[in-house]
KOLBAVO-64437 format. One record per residue: residue in three letters; x, y, z of N, C-alpha, C in turn. Coordinates in pm, whole numbers, plus 50000, padded with zeros to 5 digits. Layout:
BEGIN
AlaXYZXYZXYZ;...
//
This chain:
BEGIN
Unk769721277960562769041286660655769151281360796;Unk769221268560814769331262760947770801262160988;Unk771061263761115772411262461168772561248261220;Unk773551241061171773731227261212774001226361362;Unk774841235261414775171234961556774871248661616;Unk773651250861649773241263361710773781264061851;Unk774451274961883774951276962019773811282762102;Unk773051273862167771891278462244772291287262360;Unk773531286062405774011294862511774011309462469;Unk774151311962341774111325562288772761328762224;Unk772161318962158770941321462082769741324262171;Unk769571316862277768401318862363768401332862424;Unk769511337562482769501351362533769261361662422;Unk769821359362304769621368762193768161369162151;Unk767511357662146766091357362110765241363562221;Unk765621361262345764881367362456765011382662454;Unk766171387762415766331402362403765381407962297;Unk765281401062185764361405462080762911404562128;Unk762591394062203761241392362255760891403462354;Unk761811406562443761561417362539761431430862468;Unk762251433262367762181445562290760821446662221;Unk760401435862153759111435762084757961437362183;Unk758031430662297756971431762397756851446162446;Unk757971452762467757931466662510757341475562401;Unk757781473762280757311482262169755821480162140;Unk755331467962154753931464762125753051465062251;Unk753571469962363752911468662493751481474062498;Unk751171484362424749821490162428748961485862310;Unk749441476562230748711472562110747941459562133;Unk746791458962072745931447062075745641442961931;Unk745361430161912744901425461781743481430761761;Unk742981429861640741671435661607740511426061633;Unk740771415361707739721405561735738851409961853;Unk737761402861875736811406261981737421404962120;Unk738391396062135739031394062265740071404662298;Unk740501412262198741551422062220742861415362259;Unk743211404962186744411397162213745641406162214;Unk746521404662313747751412662313748531410562183;Unk748991421362124749671420561995750911411661999;Unk751631411662110752881404062119752661389262090;Unk751451384162108751181370162075751481367261928;Unk751281377261841751511375061698752981372361666;Unk753941381161702755331377761670755831365261741;Unk755301362361859755681349861925755241337961841;Unk754021338561787753541327861700754371326761573;Unk754771338161517755601337961396756891330361423;Unk757571333461532758821326661565758571311961597;Unk757481308961665757131295061693756961287161563;Unk756281292961466756111286361336757441284761264;Unk758271295061270759571294361203760411282861259;Unk760391281261392761231270861452760591257161445;Unk759341256061487758711242861502758141237161373;Unk757791245561277757321240561147758451241661044;Unk759071253261039760091255760937761481250360971;Unk761691246461098763001241161136764101251661135;Unk763751264161143764721275061133765391277161269;Unk766711277561266767471279861388768401291861375;Unk768441298261262769291309861243768821321061334;Unk769671325261428769251334661530768851348161473;Unk769551352961371769171365861313767791365161248;Unk767481354061183766161352361123765091351961232;Unk765371344861342764391343961450764201357461519;Unk765291364761541765161378061598764341387061505;Unk764631386561377763871394661281762401390461277;Unk762141377461292760751372861299760031378961419;Unk760731379661531760131385661651759921400661633;Unk760791407061558760771421661543760091426261414;Unk759521417061337759101420261200758091431561188;Unk757281434061290756291444761283756661457361361;Unk757831457461425758141468761512758331481861436;Unk759021481661324759231494061248757921498361183;Unk757171488661134755911491561063754811496561157;Unk754741491061277753571493561362753861500661494;Unk755111504561519755431511761642756351523461607;Unk756861530061708757771541361685759221536961666;Unk759471524161651760811518861633761401523361500;Unk762661527061501763351530961378764271519761332;Unk764591519361203765571509561156766911510961228;Unk767331523261255768591525261326768551519061465;Unk767411520161532767261514361664767401499061659;Unk766811492961557766951478361539768421474861520;Unk769101482561436770511479761410771361481561536;Unk771111492061612771871494461734771711482961834;Unk770491477961844770211467361942770591453361893;Unk770391450861761770471437061712771401435061592;Unk771971445761540772911444561430772301446861293;Unk773211448561198772811451961061772001440760995;Unk772401428461018771731417160954770251416260996;Unk769981417861124768591417561172767831429461115;Unk768461441261117767821453061059767441450460914;Unk768351444860837768091442360694766901433060675;Unk766851422460754765731413060744764411419660782;Unk764421427260892763201434260933762731443660822;Unk763661451060764763281460860661762791453960533;Unk763281442060505762791434760388761301431660398;Unk760821429260520759411425360537758551436860591;Unk759101448860595758361460460645757701467960531;Unk756391470360545755651478260447755931493060467;Unk755821500560359755911515160364754531520460399;Unk754341524360524753021528660572752571541960512;Unk753451548860440753031561260375752221558560249;Unk752231546060203751471542260083750071537860123;Unk749101539360032747751534460060747771519160081;Unk746821514460161746771500260198746761490960078;Unk745951493859978745881485059861747201484559785;Unk747901495759782749211496059716750221487759796;Unk750191488759926751081480660010750811465759987;Unk749551462159977749201448059954749681443359817;Unk749521451959716749991448659581751501446759580;Unk752201455659650753661454759654754151442559731;Unk753421438159832753821425959902753821414059805;Unk752821413259721752761402359622753931403659525;Unk754121415759473755161418259374756561415659429;Unk756821420159550758171419259607758491405759671;Unk757491397459694757731384759764758791376259695;Unk758761375659564759721367059492761151371959505;Unk761351384959530762691390559538763261390959680;Unk762471387059779762961386959916764071376659933;Unk764921378960032765931368760064765231356360118;Unk765931345460120765351332760167764841333960311;Unk765601340260397765181341760537763981351160549;Unk763961361860472762811370960476761551363960425;Unk761701355460326760551347860276759991338660385;Unk760871332660462760401323960570759631332060675;Unk760121344060707759401352760800758031356160742;Unk758001359560616756741363360550755761351660553;Unk756221339560524755341327860528754781325660668;Unk755651326160768755201324060905754211335060947;Unk754451347260904753551358360933752171355860873;Unk752141351460750750861348960684750131337260750;Unk750861326760787750231315460857749611320160988;Unk750361327861065749851332861193748601341261173;Unk748611349661070747431358061044746241349760998;Unk746481339560916745381330860873744841323060993;Unk745731318261080745271311461202744351320561283;Unk744771333161299743951342661374742631345561303;Unk742671346061172741461348461093740441337261115;Unk740921325061134740061313561157739521313661301;Unk740451315161397740091313761539739411326061597;Unk739871337661560739311350061618739451361361516;Unk738541361761420738641371661312738531385961364;Unk739121395161290738981409261327737511413361330;Unk737191421861424735821427061435735441434061306;Unk734261430861256733731437561137734141431561004;Unk734941421061007735351414760882734291404560841;Unk733551407460735732551398160686733241386960606;Unk732471377460560733021365860488733791370160364;Unk733261379760289733941384060167735311390060196;Unk735401397960301736701403760336737671392960382;Unk737191383260456738061372260500738531363960381;Unk737621361160287738011353660168739041361460086;Unk738861374460073739821382760000741191382360069;Unk741201382460202742471381760275743151368260248;Unk742381357660248742941344360220743561343960081;Unk742851349359981743371349459844744681357359837;Unk744701368959901745891377259901747051370159971;Unk746781363860085747831356760159748451345760074;Unk747611338760001748091328059914748991333659803;Unk748621345159749749441351359644750791355659698;Unk750811361659817752091365459879752901352859905;Unk752271342759962752961330259992753531323559869;Unk752841324759757753321318559633754701323759595;Unk754941336559620756251342159590757341337759684;Unk756961331159792757921327159896758121312059904;Unk757471304359819757461289859835758831283359826;Unk759761289659757761081283359741761991285459861;Unk761491291459969762341293960085762251282860189;Unk761051278060214760861267960318759611259860282;Unk759831247860236758731239360188757681236760296;Unk758121234360420757171231160526756271243060561;Unk756861254960568756051266860594755091269560478;Unk755581268360355754741270760239753571260860235;Unk753861248160262752801238060261751751240960367;Unk752201244860486751261247960593750401260060558;Unk751001270160496750211281860456749101277560360;Unk749441269760258748431265560162747351257060227;Unk747751248160318746761239860389745821248460473;Unk746361258060545745541266560631744621275560550;Unk745111280860439744271289260353743111281060298;Unk743391269260249742311260960193741331256360299;Unk741821253060417740921249060526740031260860567;Unk740631272560579739841284460615738821287560508;Unk739191286360383738271288860272737091279160278;Unk737401266360296736311256460299735411258560419;Unk735981262360534735161265160654734251277260632;Unk734761287360564733971299560544732821297660445;Unk733051289660342732021288060240731101276160265;Unk731391268460369730561256760400729211260760456;
//
């Protein structure tokens, strides 16, 4: 998954293009926390975790990490992703995109079920996404989420992460550590 000799002369501009695209697509979105955190902070954190914890340097994986919520949460189409970033990035984004036409509980069930069948790079994106969400749950939980809902989210995140553990040991370990720390903080 890592590139031994990443050409930063090409990778940095490619990642910046994905960042600018995601920032534009998420420009009017806020996280559900009390501070109304700009949504773009989330995909930036996902890519940060992929690189700094997971050691991932594959540019298509990092671009897909930045774009992972654009099809699911904005008016972005898969074709638009492919036109801008290529088929490989589109494929990775679509691997981690939920079908929003399904009820929420069904989407959550399918994330657990499908996690084991994801590609190695998609699993790394999924792990980083769950870590970022757990971090946000600890630091600035969504408005109206009581302890039981937060605990249920932690349990679900751990189940999704379990299907992805064979992709990146460092990301998987961090997810489990953060889930357990959040659980102990909530029940203390």
